[in-house]
N, C-alpha and C positions, 0 to 999 in steps of 0.2 A: 884519888887517881890512881892509885894501885890495883884498886878495884877493878878499875879500866885494865890495863895489862893482864890483871885476871883473866877478864872475861875476853880478851883478843887470844891468849894462850889456850883458854877453853876450845875457842871457835874452830881456832885450826887444827886441834887435837880432833874435833867432832868431825870436821871436813874432812880429815885423812879417814877416819871411818865411815865416812859418806852419810853422816847422819844429820842431811841437813836441816833437817825440821828443829829439832834441839837446839844446833847452833844458832837457827833463827829466833828461837826463843831469848838464847842466850843475849843476841846483840840487841834486840828489843828491849828487855828488861834492864839489862846492865850497860848499857848501850845511848838507846835510844832516849827521845827527848820526853819521858814519863813524866809526871807530874814535880815530882819529887828533884826530878833534873832540872825543870824550868825553874823551879822555885829557888832551886842553891845558884844556877847561872846568874837569876835577876839579884840576887846579893852582891855580886862582885861589882865594885866601883870602878873597876878602870874598863872602858866601853870597848876597846879591842880587846880585851882578854874575856868579856862577857860574848861579844860577837864570834869569837872562836869557839866560847862553851857553846853557843846554839848550834854552829855549824858542825860540830864534830858532834853533836847527840843528835842532829838530823842525819848526816852521813850514819850512825848507829842504826837509824831506823832504814836508811837505803839499803844499807848491810845486809840486817835481817829479811829484808824485800829479796833482793836478791839472792838470800840463801835459799830463800823457799821455794825458786825457781830448780832449785839442785845443777845449776850450770856452774860448773867448777870455775871457769873463766870470768864470767862474770861476777861471781862470789869473790875472786880475788881483787878484782878491780874494784869494786866496791873496798872489799879489807884494805888495800892499798889508800882508798881516798881516805878511809878514815883515820890511817895509822899517817897519812899526811898533817891532817889537823895536828895530830899528838906531836910529832916532829916539829912544826910550825910552833905551837905553842909553848913547848918548853926550849926552843932556841931563842925565843921572844922573851919570856917571862923566867927563864931558866929554874923552874921548879921543877 
């Protein structure tokens, strides 16, 4: 999960430099629902934790798509949605 925070930090930095394509690649590769993340999420026994994990990773792909548009406001809204999953999960499971 620390890797997710590092990815978000990287995305914010890339956005500040207007490197939206690079930020999009980070979002898809590090936050998106890639096969490794699907496998990991399916390993969780707690159904609510698993659902939050899948929702988080889907929002990472949505973030990557928003970043490709180079629309700062849309990208920030998508980043906010992704981070909402972080906050919800950590508040619920205290990890």
